[in-house]
N, C-alpha and C positions, 0 to 999 in steps of 0.2 A: 272510310277511315279518315278522320280529320287530320289536316296538316298541322303540326305543332306551330303555334304562333306565340311569340314572346313580346310583351310590351315592356320596354326599358324605361323605367320611371324613376323620379327622385327630385331632389332640389335642383335648381338651375346651376349650371356650370360645375357639376360634380363628375363629369366624365361619361355621361350617358351616351353621347354620340360616339365617343371613343370605343365604348363597349360594343355598340352596334357595328362599327367599322371592322373591329377585330373578329367578331363572331360571324359576320356576313362576308368576310374577306373582300371588302369593298372599300377602296380608297376614294370613292366619289362622295362618301358621307361627309357632309359639311361639319367641320370642327373649328371652333374659334375660342379664344381665351375670354371673350366678353360674355356675360350672362345673356341668356335669351337668344342664343344662336338658332335654336329650334323653336319655331312658333306654331307649326302645324305637324300633325302626325304624318310620318312617311314610312312606307313599308319597304323593307330591303330583303328580298328572298335570297336564301343561300342555295345556289344552283350548281349542280355537277352534271355534266353531259346533258344539259337541257332539262334536267329533272329538278324540281324544287324539293328540297329536303326539309326546310323549315323557314319561317319568316321572322325577321326582327322588325319591330315597330319602334322607330325613334319618336319620342314624345316631348312636348314642352315640359318645363319644370313646374312643380307646385308653386303657386304665388300666394294664395289665400287659404291655406289648408286649415288653419285654426278656425276661421270664420265658416268655412265649408263644413267642418266637423260639428260646429255649434248648431248649424242649421239641421244637420242630420240627427243630432241628439234631441233636438226639439220635436222631431217627427219619429223618434225611436219607439218601437213596440217591444218585440222580443228578438233574441239573437237569430232565430230562424228567418226573420224578415229583414235583416240588415241589408242584404243585397238589393232587395226591393226598394229600400229607402235610398240607397245610392243611385239606383236607376231613376227613381223619382226626382232626385236632386238634379241629375243631368237633364232630364226632360224639361224641368221647369226653368233651367238657367242656360240651356244651350244657345238660345237666341238673344242672350243679353251679354253685356260686357263685364258683368260683375265677377263671374267665375269662368271666364273664357278658357284659361289654361287648364283648370281642373276638369271642366267638361270635355275638353279635347283629349286629355290624357286618359280619362276614365272610359271613354267610348270604346276603344278596342278591348279593354279588360271586360267590360260588360258584354261584349260580343264573343267572349270565350278565350281571350288571350291569357296565357300565364304571365306572371309578374316577375321581372328582374329588377329589384329595387337597388339602386346604386348610391353609395355614399363615399365620401373621401376620407380615407383612414389617416390622412396627414393633418386633419383638423380635429379639434376636440368635439366629443359628443355633446349635444345640447338638447334640452327638452323641446325646442322648437321643431324637432323632427318627429316627435311623437304623434301629433295630429295626422300627418300624412301617412304614417305607418298604420295608424288606427283605421283610417279610411280604407286603405288597401286591404286590411284584414277583414273589414266589413264586406268587401266584394265576394269573399268566399272562394276566390280563384287560387289555384296552386301557385306558390310563390317561393322565391329564393332571394336572399340578400347578398349583394356583392360589395365587398369592401375594396375600393379602387384607390390605392394611395397615390395621389397625384404628386405629392412631395414625400419627405421622410415619413415612414410608417410609424410615427410615435404614438398614435392613439388607436391602433388596431384592436388591442385587447378590450379597451373600454367599449368600442363599437361592437365587438363580438358579443360582449355580455348583454348590451342593450338590445341588439337585433335579435338575439336568441329568444327574447320574450315575445317577439312578433312574427318571426319566420321560422319554419321548420328546418331550413337549410341555410347556413351562412358560410360563404366562401370568400377568401382573399383572392382577388383577381385583378392584377395590374394590367390594364388594357394595352399599355404601350410595351411592357416587358414580358408579358405572358408567353410561354412557349406553346407550340402547337399541341403538345400533350395536355396542357392545362385547358385548352379549348375543348378537346374531346372529353376530358374528365368532367367538365361542366355540363356537357350535354347528357352524359350518363347519369349524373346526379339529378338533373331535372326530370329525367325519365322515370325516376323512382317516385315522383310526386303525383303522377297521373297515369293510371294504368293503361289507358288507350294510347298514350304517347310513348310508352316504353319501347315497343317494337319499332315504330318509325324513327325514334331517336337513335336506337342501336343501329338501324340500317344507315342512318345519316352518318354516324361515327365510322362505320365500315366504308361507306362511300368516300368520306373525306380522307381516310387513311389510304385507300386505294388510289384516290386522285393525287395525293401528295407523292406516292411512290411513282405514279405515272408521270407526274410533272418532273420529278427528278430524273427519270429515264429520258424524257425529252430534252431536258437541260444537258444531260450527258451526251446525247446525240449531237446537239448544237455545238457543244464545246469540241467534241471529237472531229466533227465535220469542218469546223473552223480551223482547227490545227492542221488537218490534212490539206486544206486550201493554202494555209500560210506556208507550210513546209514545201509544197509543190509550186508555189507562186514564182513567176518570172516575168520580167518585162524586157522588151527588145526593140531595136530600131535598126533599119537598114539605111546605109549611107553610101554616097558615091566614093570612089576609090581615094580621091584626094581630100576628102572632107576631114576637118579637124575633129578628132574623136574625144579629146580630153574633156571638153565641156559637156559633151553628150554623156560621157561616163558618169560625171557628177550628177547631171540631170536625171539619168535613169536610176541611180542609187537613191536620190531623193524621192523620186516617184515610187520606187519599190517600197521604201519605208512608209510612205503615206498610204499605200495600198494596204499594208499590214495593219496600220493603225485603224483604218476604216473597217477592216474585217473584224478586228477585236471589238471596236465600238458597236458594230451591228450585232455581234454575238451578245454583248451586255444588254442591249436594248431588248433583244428577243428573250433572253433569260428572265428579265424583269417582267415582260409581258406574260410569260408562262405562269409566273407566280401571282398574276393579276395585279401587279404594281404598274399601273399605266400612267401615273402622274409623278413619278420620282424625278426630282431635280438633282442632277449630278453637277456639282460646281467644280470647275477647274481650279485646283488650289494646290500649292506646294505642300500644304499641311496634310493633304490627303494622299496617302501612298498610292492608292489604286488609280488616282487621276493624274499621277505624274506621267510623264512621257514614257511610252513603252520602252524606249531605248535609253532612258536616263540612267546614269551610273548607279544611283541609289536603288532604283528598281531592280537592277541586276544583282546588286549586293544582297538584297532582301529575298528575292524570289528564285535566284539561280542556284547553281551548284558551285561548290568550292573547287579549287584546283585539283585536290586529291580525288574528289568524286568525279571530276571531268576525266582525269587519267584513268580511273577505274571504269568509267563509262566507255571511254574510247577503247580500252583493253577488251571489255566485254564484247563490243561490236566487232573489233578486229578478230577476236577469238572465234566468234560465230562465223565470220567469213572464212577463217582458216579451217574450221571444221568442214565447211563445204568442200574446200580443196582436198582435205584428207579423204572425204567420202568418195570423191571422184577417182582417187587413185587407190581405193580399197584399203586405206590405212597404211600403205607402204611407207609413208613418211614418219610412221610412229608418232603421229600427232604433232609433228614439227610445224605443220601449217597452222595449227591452233596457237602454238607458242609464238611463232613469228608474227602471226596476225595480231595477237594480243599486244606484243611489243610495239608494233607499228601503230596499232590503234591508240595505244596510250600516248604515244608521241603526237599523233594527230589531234587527240583530244586536248592536249596541252597547247599545241601550236595554234589551233583554230579558236581557242577560248575567247579571244578578243575581237574576232572578225565575224561580222554578221553575214556579209555577202561579198563575193568576188565579181567584179565586172570584167567580162571577157570581150575581146575583139576578134572576130573571125573573118577570114577572107571568103567572099562569095564566089563560087566557081565562075560565074559569068561576069564578074567585075563588081567592085564595090565591097563594102564591109558590113558586117552585122555585129551590133553591140548588144550584149546580153547581160542582164543582172538577175541573179538567182538561178535555180532555187538555193536557199541557204544550206550550208553544210555545217553550220555552227552547232555543236552538240549541246550547248547551254541554252540556246534560244527556245526550243520547245518546252524545256523545263520552266523557264521564266513565264512563258505564255500560259502554260498549264497551271502553275501555282497561282498566277494572277486570276485566272478563271475560277479556280477553286475558292479563292478568297472572296471574290465578288459573289459567287453563288451562295456561299455560306452566309454572307451578310444579307443578301436578298431573301434567302429562305427563312432566316430568323427574324426578318423585319415584319412587324405587325402592320396591319392596314390602318391602324389608328395613327401611325407616325406620319407627320407631315414635313414638307420641306426637303432639305438637302439630305442625301444618303450619307449618314455619318459613318466614316471609315476610320478605324484605329490607325494611329501613327505607328503602332507596333503590331503588325499583323501576326508576328510570331507568337504573340500572347493569345491569339484567337484561333489561328489555323493549326490544326493538329499536324505534327510533323509526319512525313511519310516514313513507313518502315523501310528497311533495306529491301524487303521482298516487293513492296509496292513500287519503290523507285525502279527496281530492276524490271518489273513487269511493264511499266510505262516506257522505259527506255527500249525494251524489246519492241514495243509497239511503234515507237518513233523510228527505230531502225527499219522496221518493215515498211512504214509509210515512205521513208526516204528512198528505199530501194524500189518500191512499186506503188507510187501514189494513186494510181488508177485502180489498184486491186481492191475490190470491196471487202475482201477478207481482212486486209490490213486496217481499213476503217472500222470494221465491225469489232475487231480485237481491241482497238483503242477505245471504242464506245463502251465495251464491257468493262475494261479496266477503269475508265473514267466513272462509270456508274457505281462500281464497287467502292471507289475512293470517295465519291460524293456522299454515298450512303454512310460510310464510316465517319466522314466529317460531320454529317447531320446528326448522327447518333452519339457523337463523342460527348461525354458528360462534363468534361472539364476543359478549360482553355489549355492550349498547348504550352509546353515549357518554352521559355525564351531561347533555350539552346536548340530548339527544333529548326531554326532557320540559320543557314550557314552563309558565310561570305562567298562571293563569286566574282568573276571578272566581268568587265564591261566591254561591249562592242565599240570599236572606234569608228 
């Protein structure tokens, strides 16, 4: 059974390499604004778990299509011999400079590759494209036309009418903006053009969908494990009895915060790697919310809980603790433990809202002092980290491999990130409470992973941007 191979062809600088990068999930594909970035054919296999599903061939653009077609028409016989004429053209000119680009791009097609013909729907249709489309039709290979609007899609309909006369299937496919579902839809459509590719391409779609779900699960595990480490993290130092501790307390708090920053940064890097984004540049900028300091006031205002939610969260945690007391005395308190626990928890939620970590000084039995920073008991902190991780994951998961340069992050994440439902928020808070109580318990980590995966899946499948009311104000650690 032959492996599906697609030659991506067209005019120079019309987004061919961007199409290849997106369909191959490969950000190593060279993309540049100047014409002629691609001068030789290069194969990019789409691989999942070491198995090649299909191959994209990036090709140079047509340069002398009108003259090449003129040569072919001079040697034309009947329609059933058109492919032979194209092959003869390549054989006679492949060692010359006259039609170097045409011979290079036609070679994989003559070897059996299907054709993905790419045009820019933001520029007007012109008759100069017709010779190259006619040459491609002469090859007799299964073909599809992709309208890739590099700018405003003002001319898509004109292109659609013209391309329909040369290609059986015409699709609008923005290589930079296309969602994952558009990718798989394209593969299914191409499978209808060649019988022996239908099965392999359907299996490719199934493998890609399974791989995306697996990637999301791994990302959820990374985020959950990072949160567990951050919530349980502490730093300490032992000092002689007469040592000055105030400077050490400041030093340990600074070190504590830097450790948390590094944990979050490492998690981001690993999530990007899971989605095969290995060349993303993240630029530190005040204009980019996600790259602001983890402890900046604006970050907590956007990603954290409000005071009312903090009180409710604290009350929920306190009530849970109170129920444990009630259980131990067989309910004799008539649930007074839960009521009192809720009240105390609500006060604690309010009181700790602005404090990230307390630095404690303990006396060592054999002399000296021990200075401790962490773990944090701030009820807002895990929500801030969790929502920042959700936002970063969503932007990375939605990012096509044709995009180059800085990871563009909205200044208004509330317009992108779906708001958590009250049930989702309660679920993750229960997980945070379990982790705070028993950070070494694998059951707590697993519960948080499952909650995270459920929410990431909902984020990924959300059809509309979140309402601006979905993010609430919160307090900031001092």
